[in-house]
BAVO-420113 format. One record per residue: residue number from 0; chain; residue in three letters; x, y, z of N, C-alpha, C in turn. Coordinates in steps of 0.2 Angstrom, whole numbers, plus 5000, padded with zeros to 4 digits. Example, Ala and Ser with C-alpha at 12.3 -4.5 7.8 and 13.67 -1.06 7.14 Angstrom:
<sites>
(0,"A","ALA",(5066,4972,5039),(5062,4978,5039),(5066,4984,5039))
(1,"A","SER",(5064,4989,5035),(5068,4995,5036),(5064,5000,5039))
</sites>
This chain:
<sites>
(0,"A","MET",(5175,4869,5382),(5170,4867,5375),(5166,4862,5375))
(1,"A","PRO",(5159,4864,5375),(5154,4857,5374),(5155,4850,5370))
(2,"A","GLU",(5153,4846,5372),(5154,4841,5368),(5151,4842,5360))
(3,"A","TYR",(5148,4845,5358),(5145,4846,5353),(5143,4854,5351))
(4,"A","PRO",(5149,4856,5350),(5149,4863,5348),(5146,4865,5341))
(5,"A","TRP",(5142,4869,5340),(5139,4871,5334),(5140,4878,5332))
(6,"A","PRO",(5140,4881,5328),(5140,4888,5325),(5132,4891,5328))
(7,"A","GLY",(5133,4897,5330),(5126,4899,5332),(5123,4899,5338))
(8,"A","TRP",(5124,4892,5342),(5122,4892,5347),(5124,4896,5353))
(9,"A","GLU",(5121,4898,5358),(5123,4902,5364),(5129,4900,5368))
(10,"A","SER",(5133,4901,5370),(5139,4899,5373),(5136,4898,5380))
(11,"A","ASP",(5133,4900,5383),(5130,4898,5389),(5125,4891,5390))
(12,"A","LYS",(5123,4888,5383),(5117,4884,5382),(5123,4876,5382))
(13,"A","ASP",(5121,4871,5385),(5125,4866,5385),(5122,4861,5380))
(14,"A","TYR",(5124,4863,5374),(5120,4859,5369),(5121,4850,5369))
(15,"A","GLY",(5128,4849,5370),(5128,4841,5371),(5122,4838,5376))
(16,"A","THR",(5122,4841,5381),(5119,4839,5386),(5110,4838,5383))
(17,"A","LEU",(5107,4842,5382),(5100,4844,5378),(5101,4838,5371))
(18,"A","VAL",(5105,4837,5368),(5106,4831,5363),(5106,4825,5365))
(19,"A","VAL",(5109,4823,5371),(5109,4817,5373),(5102,4816,5377))
(20,"A","ALA",(5101,4821,5381),(5093,4821,5384),(5087,4818,5379))
(21,"A","ALA",(5087,4822,5373),(5083,4821,5369),(5084,4816,5364))
(22,"A","TRP",(5090,4812,5365),(5091,4805,5360),(5084,4801,5360))
(23,"A","PRO",(5082,4799,5364),(5077,4794,5363),(5072,4797,5360))
(24,"A","ASP",(5069,4803,5362),(5063,4807,5356),(5065,4807,5349))
(25,"A","THR",(5072,4808,5348),(5073,4810,5342),(5073,4803,5338))
(26,"A","VAL",(5076,4798,5340),(5076,4791,5337),(5068,4788,5336))
(27,"A","ARG",(5064,4789,5340),(5056,4789,5340),(5053,4792,5334))
(28,"A","ASP",(5056,4800,5334),(5051,4804,5330),(5054,4804,5322))
(29,"A","LEU",(5060,4802,5321),(5064,4801,5315),(5066,4794,5314))
(30,"A","PRO",(5061,4790,5313),(5063,4783,5311),(5066,4783,5304))
(31,"A","LEU",(5070,4777,5303),(5074,4776,5297),(5070,4776,5290))
(32,"A","GLY",(5071,4780,5285),(5067,4783,5280),(5062,4790,5281))
(33,"A","THR",(5062,4792,5286),(5058,4797,5287),(5062,4804,5282))
(34,"A","ALA",(5056,4808,5279),(5058,4812,5275),(5060,4819,5280))
(35,"A","VAL",(5066,4823,5280),(5066,4827,5283),(5070,4834,5280))
(36,"A","THR",(5068,4838,5283),(5072,4845,5280),(5075,4849,5285))
(37,"A","GLY",(5080,4853,5284),(5083,4856,5288),(5089,4862,5284))
(38,"A","GLU",(5092,4865,5289),(5098,4870,5286),(5104,4869,5289))
(39,"A","VAL",(5108,4869,5284),(5115,4868,5286),(5118,4873,5290))
(40,"A","VAL",(5121,4871,5296),(5123,4874,5300),(5131,4875,5301))
(41,"A","ASP",(5134,4869,5297),(5142,4869,5298),(5145,4864,5292))
(42,"A","ARG",(5149,4866,5289),(5153,4861,5284),(5160,4858,5286))
(43,"A","ALA",(5161,4852,5285),(5166,4848,5288),(5170,4845,5283))
(44,"A","PRO",(5177,4842,5281),(5178,4838,5276),(5174,4832,5275))
(45,"A","PHE",(5172,4829,5279),(5168,4823,5279),(5160,4824,5279))
(46,"A","GLY",(5158,4830,5277),(5150,4831,5277),(5148,4838,5280))
(47,"A","VAL",(5141,4838,5280),(5138,4844,5283),(5134,4843,5288))
(48,"A","PHE",(5133,4847,5293),(5129,4845,5299),(5124,4849,5298))
(49,"A","LEU",(5116,4847,5300),(5110,4850,5299),(5107,4851,5306))
(50,"A","ALA",(5103,4857,5305),(5098,4859,5312),(5093,4855,5308))
(51,"A","ILE",(5088,4851,5311),(5084,4847,5307),(5076,4851,5309))
(52,"A","ASP",(5074,4853,5305),(5066,4858,5305),(5063,4853,5311))
(53,"A","HIS",(5059,4856,5315),(5056,4854,5319),(5058,4849,5326))
(54,"A","HIS",(5064,4849,5326),(5069,4845,5330),(5074,4848,5332))
(55,"A","PRO",(5073,4854,5337),(5081,4859,5338),(5085,4855,5342))
(56,"A","GLU",(5085,4849,5345),(5090,4846,5350),(5093,4841,5345))
(57,"A","ALA",(5090,4841,5339),(5094,4834,5335),(5098,4838,5331))
(58,"A","ILE",(5104,4833,5330),(5110,4835,5325),(5109,4830,5318))
(59,"A","GLY",(5109,4833,5313),(5110,4829,5307),(5115,4828,5305))
(60,"A","LEU",(5119,4825,5301),(5124,4823,5296),(5124,4819,5289))
(61,"A","ALA",(5125,4824,5285),(5125,4821,5278),(5133,4821,5277))
(62,"A","GLU",(5134,4814,5276),(5142,4812,5275),(5144,4812,5268))
(63,"A","ILE",(5149,4814,5266),(5152,4815,5260),(5152,4809,5256))
(64,"A","THR",(5152,4803,5260),(5152,4796,5256),(5147,4795,5252))
(65,"A","ALA",(5142,4798,5253),(5135,4797,5251),(5134,4801,5245))
(66,"A","MET",(5139,4806,5245),(5138,4812,5239),(5141,4809,5232))
(67,"A","PRO",(5137,4811,5226),(5142,4808,5222),(5147,4813,5219))
(68,"A","ARG",(5151,4810,5216),(5157,4814,5214),(5157,4821,5212))
(69,"A","CYS",(5151,4822,5206),(5151,4827,5203),(5148,4834,5207))
(70,"A","MET",(5145,4833,5212),(5143,4837,5217),(5146,4839,5223))
(71,"A","GLU",(5145,4846,5224),(5148,4849,5231),(5143,4849,5237))
(72,"A","LEU",(5147,4849,5243),(5143,4849,5247),(5139,4856,5249))
(73,"A","PRO",(5132,4856,5251),(5129,4861,5252),(5133,4868,5256))
(74,"A","HIS",(5131,4875,5255),(5134,4879,5260),(5130,4879,5265))
(75,"A","VAL",(5133,4884,5271),(5130,4885,5277),(5125,4890,5275))
(76,"A","GLY",(5120,4889,5279),(5113,4893,5278),(5109,4890,5272))
(77,"A","GLU",(5109,4886,5268),(5106,4882,5263),(5101,4878,5268))
(78,"A","HIS",(5095,4878,5264),(5090,4873,5266),(5091,4866,5261))
(79,"A","VAL",(5089,4860,5264),(5091,4855,5261),(5084,4850,5263))
(80,"A","ALA",(5084,4845,5258),(5080,4839,5262),(5084,4833,5261))
(81,"A","GLY",(5081,4826,5264),(5084,4822,5264),(5080,4815,5269))
(82,"A","LEU",(5083,4810,5268),(5079,4805,5271),(5085,4802,5278))
(83,"A","VAL",(5082,4801,5282),(5086,4798,5287),(5087,4791,5287))
(84,"A","LEU",(5094,4790,5287),(5099,4784,5284),(5098,4779,5291))
(85,"A","TRP",(5102,4782,5297),(5104,4778,5302),(5105,4784,5309))
(86,"A","HIS",(5103,4779,5314),(5104,4783,5320),(5110,4782,5323))
(87,"A","ALA",(5116,4785,5324),(5122,4785,5326),(5121,4786,5334))
(88,"A","ASP",(5121,4781,5338),(5119,4781,5345),(5126,4783,5349))
(89,"A","HIS",(5133,4781,5347),(5137,4784,5349),(5140,4792,5351))
(90,"A","ASN",(5136,4795,5344),(5137,4802,5344),(5131,4805,5345))
(91,"A","HIS",(5125,4802,5344),(5119,4804,5345),(5118,4809,5339))
(92,"A","GLN",(5120,4807,5334),(5119,4811,5326),(5115,4806,5321))
(93,"A","VAL",(5110,4810,5316),(5105,4807,5314),(5108,4808,5307))
(94,"A","LYS",(5110,4801,5305),(5113,4801,5297),(5108,4802,5292))
(95,"A","ILE",(5109,4807,5287),(5104,4809,5282),(5109,4808,5274))
(96,"A","LYS",(5104,4805,5271),(5106,4806,5263),(5102,4812,5260))
(97,"A","LEU",(5106,4816,5257),(5102,4822,5254),(5097,4821,5248))
(98,"A","THR",(5092,4823,5248),(5088,4821,5240),(5092,4822,5234))
(99,"A","GLU",(5094,4829,5234),(5099,4829,5228),(5104,4824,5226))
(100,"A","TRP",(5106,4822,5232),(5111,4817,5230),(5107,4811,5228))
(101,"A","ASP",(5101,4809,5229),(5098,4803,5228),(5097,4803,5220))
(102,"A","GLU",(5095,4809,5217),(5094,4810,5211),(5098,4809,5206))
(103,"A","HIS",(5106,4809,5207),(5111,4807,5204),(5113,4800,5205))
(104,"A","ALA",(5110,4795,5210),(5113,4790,5212),(5110,4785,5206))
(105,"A","ASP",(5106,4786,5204),(5103,4782,5198),(5107,4782,5192))
(106,"A","LEU",(5110,4787,5189),(5112,4788,5183),(5118,4783,5182))
(107,"A","LEU",(5121,4780,5188),(5126,4775,5187),(5123,4767,5183))
(108,"A","SER",(5116,4767,5187),(5112,4760,5185),(5111,4762,5178))
(109,"A","SER",(5109,4767,5175),(5107,4767,5168),(5112,4765,5163))
(110,"A","PHE",(5118,4764,5166),(5126,4763,5162),(5125,4756,5161))
(111,"A","ALA",(5121,4751,5165),(5121,4745,5165),(5121,4742,5157))
(112,"A","ASP",(5117,4744,5154),(5114,4741,5147),(5120,4745,5142))
(113,"A","THR",(5125,4748,5144),(5130,4748,5139),(5137,4745,5138))
(114,"A","ILE",(5137,4741,5142),(5144,4738,5143),(5145,4735,5135))
(115,"A","GLY",(5151,4736,5135),(5153,4733,5126),(5153,4740,5122))
(116,"A","GLN",(5150,4745,5123),(5148,4751,5119),(5154,4756,5120))
(117,"A","THR",(5156,4759,5114),(5160,4763,5114),(5158,4771,5114))
(118,"A","VAL",(5160,4775,5120),(5159,4781,5120),(5163,4788,5120))
(119,"A","SER",(5162,4794,5119),(5167,4799,5121),(5166,4801,5127))
(120,"A","GLY",(5174,4803,5129),(5173,4805,5137),(5180,4808,5137))
(121,"A","GLN",(5181,4813,5141),(5187,4818,5144),(5188,4817,5149))
(122,"A","VAL",(5197,4815,5150),(5201,4813,5156),(5200,4819,5160))
(123,"A","THR",(5197,4817,5167),(5196,4823,5172),(5202,4821,5177))
(124,"A","LYS",(5205,4816,5178),(5211,4815,5183),(5213,4810,5181))
(125,"A","LEU",(5222,4810,5183),(5227,4805,5181),(5229,4803,5189))
(126,"A","THR",(5229,4797,5190),(5231,4794,5196),(5235,4788,5195))
(127,"A","PRO",(5238,4785,5200),(5243,4780,5201),(5238,4772,5199))
(128,"A","ILE",(5233,4773,5200),(5226,4768,5199),(5224,4768,5191))
(129,"A","GLY",(5225,4775,5188),(5223,4776,5180),(5221,4781,5180))
(130,"A","ALA",(5216,4783,5175),(5212,4788,5172),(5205,4789,5174))
(131,"A","PHE",(5204,4794,5175),(5196,4794,5177),(5194,4798,5171))
(132,"A","VAL",(5189,4796,5168),(5186,4799,5162),(5178,4799,5164))
(133,"A","GLN",(5176,4805,5162),(5170,4807,5162),(5166,4805,5156))
(134,"A","VAL",(5162,4801,5156),(5158,4799,5151),(5149,4801,5150))
(135,"A","ALA",(5147,4804,5155),(5141,4808,5155),(5141,4813,5159))
(136,"A","ASP",(5136,4817,5159),(5137,4823,5165),(5134,4819,5172))
(137,"A","CYS",(5140,4819,5177),(5141,4817,5183),(5141,4811,5183))
(138,"A","VAL",(5145,4806,5178),(5147,4800,5178),(5154,4798,5175))
(139,"A","GLU",(5158,4795,5179),(5165,4794,5178),(5166,4788,5178))
(140,"A","GLY",(5171,4786,5174),(5173,4778,5174),(5181,4779,5175))
(141,"A","LEU",(5184,4773,5176),(5190,4772,5178),(5194,4768,5172))
(142,"A","MET",(5201,4770,5169),(5203,4767,5164),(5210,4766,5167))
(143,"A","ARG",(5212,4759,5169),(5217,4756,5172),(5223,4758,5166))
(144,"A","PRO",(5230,4759,5169),(5236,4760,5164),(5235,4755,5160))
(145,"A","GLU",(5234,4748,5162),(5235,4743,5157),(5229,4744,5151))
(146,"A","GLU",(5225,4749,5152),(5220,4748,5148),(5221,4755,5142))
(147,"A","PHE",(5226,4760,5144),(5228,4764,5141),(5229,4762,5133))
(148,"A","PRO",(5227,4769,5128),(5228,4767,5123),(5236,4768,5121))
(149,"A","GLU",(5238,4767,5116),(5247,4767,5115),(5249,4773,5117))
(150,"A","THR",(5245,4780,5114),(5247,4787,5116),(5246,4788,5122))
(151,"A","ALA",(5251,4794,5124),(5250,4797,5131),(5242,4799,5133))
(152,"A","VAL",(5241,4798,5138),(5233,4802,5140),(5236,4807,5145))
(153,"A","ALA",(5232,4813,5143),(5233,4819,5147),(5226,4820,5151))
(154,"A","GLU",(5226,4824,5157),(5220,4827,5159),(5218,4832,5155))
(155,"A","GLY",(5210,4832,5152),(5208,4836,5149),(5208,4833,5142))
(156,"A","GLN",(5211,4827,5141),(5210,4825,5135),(5204,4821,5132))
(157,"A","GLU",(5200,4823,5126),(5195,4819,5124),(5196,4813,5120))
(158,"A","LEU",(5193,4808,5122),(5195,4801,5119),(5191,4796,5119))
(159,"A","MET",(5190,4792,5115),(5184,4786,5114),(5186,4781,5120))
(160,"A","VAL",(5183,4779,5122),(5183,4773,5128),(5177,4767,5126))
(161,"A","THR",(5180,4761,5130),(5175,4756,5128),(5172,4754,5136))
(162,"A","ILE",(5166,4752,5137),(5163,4753,5144),(5164,4746,5144))
(163,"A","LEU",(5168,4742,5150),(5169,4735,5151),(5165,4734,5157))
(164,"A","ASP",(5164,4737,5161),(5160,4734,5168),(5157,4741,5170))
(165,"A","VAL",(5150,4740,5173),(5146,4745,5177),(5145,4740,5183))
(166,"A","ASP",(5147,4745,5189),(5144,4740,5195),(5142,4746,5201))
(167,"A","PRO",(5135,4747,5200),(5131,4752,5203),(5132,4752,5211))
(168,"A","GLU",(5133,4745,5214),(5134,4745,5220),(5140,4748,5223))
(169,"A","ARG",(5145,4747,5219),(5152,4751,5220),(5153,4757,5217))
(170,"A","ARG",(5148,4759,5214),(5148,4766,5212),(5154,4766,5206))
(171,"A","ARG",(5156,4760,5203),(5161,4762,5197),(5158,4760,5191))
(172,"A","ILE",(5163,4762,5185),(5163,4759,5180),(5170,4759,5177))
(173,"A","LEU",(5172,4753,5173),(5178,4752,5172),(5178,4753,5164))
(174,"A","LEU",(5183,4757,5161),(5185,4757,5155),(5191,4756,5152))
(175,"A","ALA",(5190,4755,5144),(5196,4752,5142),(5197,4757,5135))
(176,"A","ALA",(5203,4757,5131),(5203,4759,5124),(5199,4755,5119))
(177,"A","PRO",(5196,4759,5116),(5192,4753,5110),(5195,4749,5107))
(178,"A","ASN",(5194,4743,5106),(5197,4737,5104),(5203,4736,5106))
(179,"A","GLY",(5204,4735,5112),(5210,4734,5115),(5214,4741,5114))
(180,"A","ARG",(5221,4740,5113),(5225,4745,5113),(5226,4748,5107))
</sites>
């Protein structure tokens, strides 16, 4: 099996060797911040691999760590756009942040001026560290167990929460029951 197996590549083509040989040109032609487009050629639990348009020997990877929680990975065959974030020299991959993910990145920043406000939300998930509550489209916050209201909290439940803290860099919002418990 070649070092870089990709669906759709001819079995007699040593794609890994081509990627390694083209790597200096790939890095030169796709500097950080470059806008790229490409087709999703494979999905993995950690992200999607892209065939980058006009760079047939370049492997693009959009990792799930850069994806907003409310979104899904694009499907194989989808054409996507993004920006070059990094060049991973150890495995000759161009790390990419998809444009559609960037459009949701600023949603959290817009909540910075809502600290102290009480809003309605729906519990989306209960975990040992607390309850995740959707407070807006594509925006969830965490209510730690010590911040729960006196009544039991269940998935799907609508409740009022107070925004305690917004940290855009760590991509999190902390919530509490209004007026304490």
